N, C-alpha and C positions, 0 to 999 in steps of 0.2 A: 568718548567718543560724545559728547555735549550736544541733548537733545534739544539744546539754547539756540533760536535765530538769534540773527548780528543782523543792526537795523541795513548794510548791504543783501542778504542774502534775501533777505525778505524786501527792500526794493528790487531784485532780480527775478521774485518770483511775480512779485504785483504787474512787469513791465511783460512778466510771460504773459502772466492771464490777460491784462490788457487786448497784447500782439493776439492772440487765438480768441478772445472773446469779443474783446468790443469794445469803446467805452460805452457804450448802450446800456448794453449787457450783465455790465458787471452791478449795478443795483439790485435788479432781472435776481441776478447768480446771489449777491447778499443775505436779499432777500428768503431765496430760498436755503440759503442755510444755516435764516438763521431759524427758519422755521419748524425744522432736517431737527436741529437741540431743542429745541424746546417739547418737541415730540419727543423724544426720544428722554426728555429730564420728567414728562407726562407718566413714560411710560413706566417709566423708570419707578420712579411717586407712587404710581393705581399699581404697579406689581408693589411693592415694600407693604401697602395698607390695604391687599390681598392677603399680603403673606399675614400679617399682623391679629388680623380680621380671622384668619382660620386657625391660628392659633392657638387662639380666648376660648373660639367655640371651643375648640376641642380640649378646652381647659389648663394649655403650657402656658408658663411666663412664656412674655413673649420679650426677656433681659436674655429668660434661658433662650430661649430663636436665636437671639444675637447673639449671643457668645458659640452657639453654635456655628450662626453663619458666617463668625468671621475668625472662624477655626480652617475651621473651608476652603474657606480665600484663604486662609495662609498655607495651608498643603495645596492649593489653584498656585501658587506663588510658586510656595517650590518645581510645585511638576515643571510650572511655564518657564523657570527662569535659565530652564536649560536652553530653550529657545527664541525668550526677550535679550535684545540688543540689552545692551551693559550702559548705564547714566554713568 
């Protein structure tokens, strides 16, 4: 199963959104989505900075912390692999 969206699928989704919300609401929805994505990025950046600051206060090497986080991510990917869709 592919996660890529073709042009026809994109047009179809856009038409459904247009029918459901109307042409006047689409820019508002796009702004809300953009703000949500930006907030998620900011929260992720802040979380990472907090982790790095906390690690340095504890006297831990940030490279070692990154290594351990990546190992945890790999373990989570292995666990979630059976649930996640195949690409």
